C-alpha distance (Angstrom), angle and dihedral (degrees) to the residues before:
residue distance angle dihedral
X1 . . .
X2 3.82 . .
X3 3.82 118.0 .
X4 3.86 88.8 18.5
X5 3.80 91.7 -80.7
X6 3.78 109.4 161.1
X7 3.80 101.0 165.0
X8 3.81 136.3 13.4
X9 3.81 132.4 -166.7
X10 3.81 114.3 -161.2
X11 3.82 127.2 -165.2
X12 3.77 120.4 -172.4
X13 3.81 117.7 -123.7
X14 3.79 111.9 -145.5
X15 3.80 134.3 12.9
X16 3.78 129.0 -49.7
X17 3.82 89.8 -103.1
X18 3.83 95.6 47.4
X19 3.83 117.1 30.5
X20 3.81 110.3 -164.8
X21 3.79 98.0 179.9
X22 3.80 146.4 -52.9
X23 3.82 129.2 -93.0
X24 3.80 108.5 -142.5
X25 3.86 125.7 -158.3
X26 3.84 112.5 -170.3
X27 3.82 136.0 -163.4
X28 3.82 109.3 -154.0
X29 3.82 102.8 175.7
X30 3.78 106.0 43.8
X31 3.76 144.5 -0.5
X32 3.81 108.2 -81.7
X33 3.76 133.3 -161.1
X34 3.78 105.0 -144.9
X35 3.76 114.3 -136.4
X36 3.79 125.1 -131.6
X37 3.80 90.5 -110.6
X38 3.81 90.9 53.0
X39 3.80 91.1 49.4
X40 3.81 90.8 48.2
X41 3.82 91.1 48.6
X42 3.83 91.9 50.8
X43 3.79 90.6 48.1
X44 3.82 90.3 49.6
X45 3.80 91.9 50.7
X46 3.81 90.4 47.1
X47 3.80 90.4 51.3
X48 3.80 90.1 51.0
X49 3.80 91.7 50.4
X50 3.81 90.2 47.5
X51 3.80 91.0 50.2
X52 3.80 91.1 50.5
X53 3.80 90.9 50.3
X54 3.80 91.1 48.3
X55 3.81 92.4 49.4
X56 3.79 90.2 49.9
X57 3.81 90.1 48.9
X58 3.80 90.7 51.1
X59 3.80 90.7 48.8
X60 3.79 88.9 53.5
X61 3.80 90.7 48.2
X62 3.80 90.7 49.8
X63 3.80 90.2 50.9
X64 3.80 91.2 49.4
X65 3.82 91.0 45.7
X66 3.80 90.5 50.3
X67 3.80 90.0 50.3
X68 3.81 91.0 49.0
X69 3.80 91.1 48.3
X70 3.78 89.2 50.8
X71 3.79 90.8 50.6
X72 3.82 91.0 47.4
X73 3.78 89.9 49.9
X74 3.78 90.3 51.5
X75 3.81 90.9 48.1
X76 3.81 90.9 48.0
X77 3.80 90.4 51.2
X78 3.79 91.2 48.1
X79 3.81 90.9 47.3
X80 3.81 91.1 50.7
X81 3.80 90.5 48.9
X82 3.81 90.2 48.7
X83 3.82 90.6 49.1
X84 3.80 91.5 50.4
X85 3.81 90.7 47.1
X86 3.82 90.8 49.5
X87 3.81 91.6 49.0
X88 3.80 90.4 48.8
X89 3.80 91.2 48.4
X90 3.80 91.0 47.6
X91 3.81 91.6 49.3
X92 3.81 91.7 48.5
X93 3.80 89.6 47.6
X94 3.79 91.4 51.5
X95 3.80 91.4 47.1
X96 3.79 90.2 49.2
X97 3.81 92.2 49.1
X98 3.79 91.7 47.0
X99 3.81 93.7 48.9
X100 3.80 93.5 43.0
X101 3.80 92.1 47.1
X102 3.79 91.0 52.0
X103 3.81 90.9 48.6
X104 3.82 92.2 49.2
X105 3.79 97.9 42.3
X106 3.81 98.1 63.0
X107 3.82 97.5 54.0
X108 3.81 91.0 40.7
X109 3.79 90.8 53.8
X110 3.80 90.1 50.1
X111 3.80 91.6 48.8
X112 3.80 92.0 51.1
X113 3.81 91.5 46.6
X114 3.81 90.0 51.3
X115 3.81 91.0 50.2
X116 3.81 89.9 50.7
X117 3.81 89.7 53.8
X118 3.79 89.9 46.6
X119 3.81 89.5 52.7
X120 3.80 88.3 64.5
X121 3.80 93.3 59.4
X122 3.80 129.8 84.6
X123 3.80 106.8 -79.0
X124 3.77 130.0 168.5
X125 3.86 118.0 -124.8
X126 3.81 94.2 -96.2
X127 3.80 92.3 50.3
X128 3.80 90.1 48.9
X129 3.80 89.5 52.6
X130 3.79 92.1 50.5
X131 3.81 91.2 46.5
X132 3.81 91.8 50.3
X133 3.80 90.0 51.8
X134 3.80 91.4 49.1
X135 3.82 92.6 48.4
X136 3.79 91.8 48.8
X137 3.82 92.5 49.1
X138 3.81 91.8 44.3
X139 3.79 91.7 49.6
X140 3.79 91.3 50.3
X141 3.80 91.3 48.9
X142 3.81 91.9 48.9
X143 3.80 89.9 49.9
X144 3.82 89.8 52.0
X145 3.81 91.8 49.4
X146 3.81 90.2 49.4
X147 3.82 90.1 51.5
X148 3.80 91.4 53.0
X149 3.80 91.3 47.4
X150 3.80 92.6 48.3
X151 3.80 92.4 48.5
X152 3.80 91.2 50.7
X153 3.80 90.7 50.8
X154 3.80 92.0 47.3
X155 3.82 90.9 51.5
X156 3.81 89.9 53.2
X157 3.80 91.3 44.6
X158 3.82 92.2 -127.0
X159 3.82 98.6 126.2
X160 3.79 105.7 123.2
X161 3.78 123.8 -152.2
X162 3.82 111.7 -138.1
X163 3.79 105.1 -159.6
X164 3.82 121.0 -150.0
X165 3.79 140.0 139.3
X166 3.81 114.7 -103.6
X167 3.79 145.9 153.6
X168 3.80 113.6 -87.0
X169 3.81 90.9 -155.2
X170 3.79 91.6 56.2
X171 3.80 91.9 50.9
X172 3.80 90.9 49.8
X173 3.81 92.4 48.8
X174 3.80 91.1 50.8
X175 3.82 91.6 47.7
X176 3.81 90.6 53.4
X177 3.81 90.9 48.9
X178 3.81 89.7 53.4
X179 3.80 92.4 50.7
X180 3.78 92.5 46.4
X181 3.78 90.0 51.4
X182 3.79 92.6 51.6
X183 3.78 100.3 37.9
X184 3.84 96.9 33.1
X185 3.82 92.5 -143.2
X186 3.80 134.9 116.0
X187 3.81 105.5 -143.2
X188 3.83 102.0 113.4
X189 3.79 124.8 98.0
X190 3.82 133.0 174.7
X191 3.80 125.7 -127.6
X192 3.82 114.0 -163.6
X193 3.80 126.0 -169.3
X194 3.82 110.4 -147.1
X195 3.81 90.9 -145.0
X196 3.81 91.5 68.9
X197 3.79 119.6 97.8
X198 3.80 101.2 -125.1
X199 3.82 93.0 -155.0
X200 3.79 114.5 86.1
X201 3.80 132.2 174.3
X202 3.78 107.7 -142.2
X203 3.81 137.5 90.4
X204 3.84 108.7 -54.0
X205 3.82 93.9 -168.0
X206 3.81 92.7 53.3
X207 3.80 91.6 44.1
X208 3.80 89.8 51.9
X209 3.79 89.6 49.5
X210 3.82 90.2 51.8
X211 3.80 92.5 50.1
X212 3.82 93.8 45.0
X213 3.81 91.7 52.0
X214 3.80 92.2 48.3
X215 3.80 91.7 47.3
X216 3.81 91.1 47.4
X217 3.79 89.0 51.9
X218 3.81 90.9 49.8
X219 3.80 91.1 48.1
X220 3.80 90.1 50.4
X221 3.82 96.4 49.9
X222 3.82 100.3 24.9
X223 3.82 95.3 89.4
X224 3.81 90.8 -132.3
X225 3.82 93.2 -62.5
X226 3.84 123.0 136.5
X227 3.80 117.2 -75.4
X228 3.80 126.0 -153.0
X229 3.78 126.8 -152.2
X230 3.81 108.0 -162.9
X231 3.80 130.2 -163.6
X232 3.83 107.0 -159.5
X233 3.81 143.5 160.1
X234 3.83 114.6 -86.0
X235 3.80 123.2 -98.5
X236 3.83 94.9 -158.2
X237 3.77 130.2 69.8
X238 3.83 117.2 -107.2
X239 3.80 90.0 26.8
X240 3.80 123.3 110.5
X241 3.78 105.4 -169.3
X242 3.80 140.9 19.0
X243 3.80 126.9 -150.1
X244 3.78 122.7 -165.1
X245 3.81 129.6 -171.8
X246 3.80 110.4 -162.3
X247 3.78 128.8 -171.3
X248 3.80 136.5 168.5
X249 3.79 95.3 -140.4
X250 3.79 133.7 120.6
X251 3.80 96.7 -49.8
X252 3.81 128.8 -140.3
X253 3.83 124.1 -99.6
X254 3.80 113.1 -119.5
X255 3.82 92.8 -118.1
X256 3.82 90.0 61.6
X257 3.82 98.6 49.2
X258 3.80 92.0 100.8
X259 3.81 96.9 36.8
X260 3.82 94.2 59.4
X261 3.82 89.5 66.1
X262 3.82 91.1 57.6
X263 3.80 118.6 102.3
X264 3.80 114.9 -93.4
X265 3.81 89.7 3.0
X266 3.80 123.6 130.6
X267 3.76 136.6 160.2
X268 3.78 106.8 -62.3
X269 3.76 134.2 -100.8
X270 3.77 119.3 -15.2
X271 3.79 93.6 15.4
X272 3.80 92.2 65.2
X273 3.78 93.8 51.2
X274 3.79 93.7 44.6
X275 3.79 99.4 47.3
X276 3.82 104.9 26.4
X277 3.80 122.7 -164.3
X278 3.80 134.5 136.2
X279 3.79 98.0 -95.5
X280 3.83 91.2 -123.0
X281 3.81 102.4 103.8
X282 3.81 100.3 82.4
X283 3.80 92.6 39.4
X284 3.81 89.1 55.2
X285 3.81 90.6 46.5
X286 3.80 92.8 54.6
X287 3.81 92.7 48.1
X288 3.82 91.6 49.4
X289 3.80 93.1 46.4
X290 3.80 88.5 51.3
X291 3.82 90.6 49.5
X292 3.81 88.7 54.2
X293 3.81 91.1 51.3
X294 3.79 94.5 -110.4
X295 3.79 140.3 119.0
X296 3.80 134.4 -120.4
X297 3.79 130.7 -160.7
X298 3.78 140.1 166.0
X299 3.79 131.5 -133.8
X300 3.78 115.4 -169.2
X301 3.77 144.8 157.3
X302 3.81 119.7 -146.1
X303 3.80 88.2 -138.0
X304 3.78 90.1 63.1
X305 3.78 142.5 -61.3
X306 3.80 133.7 71.2
X307 3.80 134.4 -156.3
X308 3.80 121.3 -163.5
X309 3.81 110.6 -163.2
X310 3.81 123.4 -161.6
X311 3.81 122.4 -177.3
X312 3.80 120.5 -170.7
X313 3.80 134.1 -173.3
X314 3.79 127.4 -135.0
X315 3.81 101.3 -103.4
X316 3.81 93.0 -155.6
X317 3.80 91.7 55.5
X318 3.82 91.5 45.6
X319 3.81 92.0 51.8
X320 3.82 90.6 47.2
X321 3.81 90.7 53.1
X322 3.79 91.4 54.3
């Protein structure tokens, strides 16, 4: 034998599933028959060495775990600081939009009122054309400012619901008049179902705002085709009335039905560039419908045509039930 090794007693260090080494006992001068006590002693020493190795490994794992926990704690602190900074930035943004919108709205309203007065004077055809363009642009700008103001208020949760009993037909007529004044077109018609109770207890101003935004959206994407505003019986329990705005425009793919209600979100690509807008109108509509206790949905075919459906409860009846 090399190195004058005549006999060797080996004891495994570690478990059967994870061998960490071997403890070797050697006889260098003669062949040796190892006794049971010697074998037991070697095994005991090997177990002790294995235990020491395992304890050291666990200490290392504990150190690494402590370091990872420290890193996670640091990341959690940084994430919390980032969240607080984002919330502060979002609040400051909303305050800025609200203040700016208020500052812009008053002079815009005065400008539009002055143009309306000017429209009643003697103007030649070219002046009338220029005035119509200015009124249309001013109306669009005022609508954009109102959207920004509404979104800021919705973010702060300060939109109040002023409950009263009113005529649905009157609100719809007034909403159409507003859209006609802004868009200067005559493509909207009303469809009324005689089975509907025309009296509704809700917030007429918010309902008008919902209808105006839906009509403006239909006018934007309707490609100049006729638009219907329908007053119908509800399809859902606990609802009193259903409103539908129907157009025969470009349609909305099914995979974008939810996305269009997201802030600053519009149909993608070419549609955005062709039709413009801030992407706030439908988001505001959904928030207002929710505030009134109602529901909103969209039915659309990609080949053309969209129906926005709003169902609202009678707030007086809902309060009475509670």
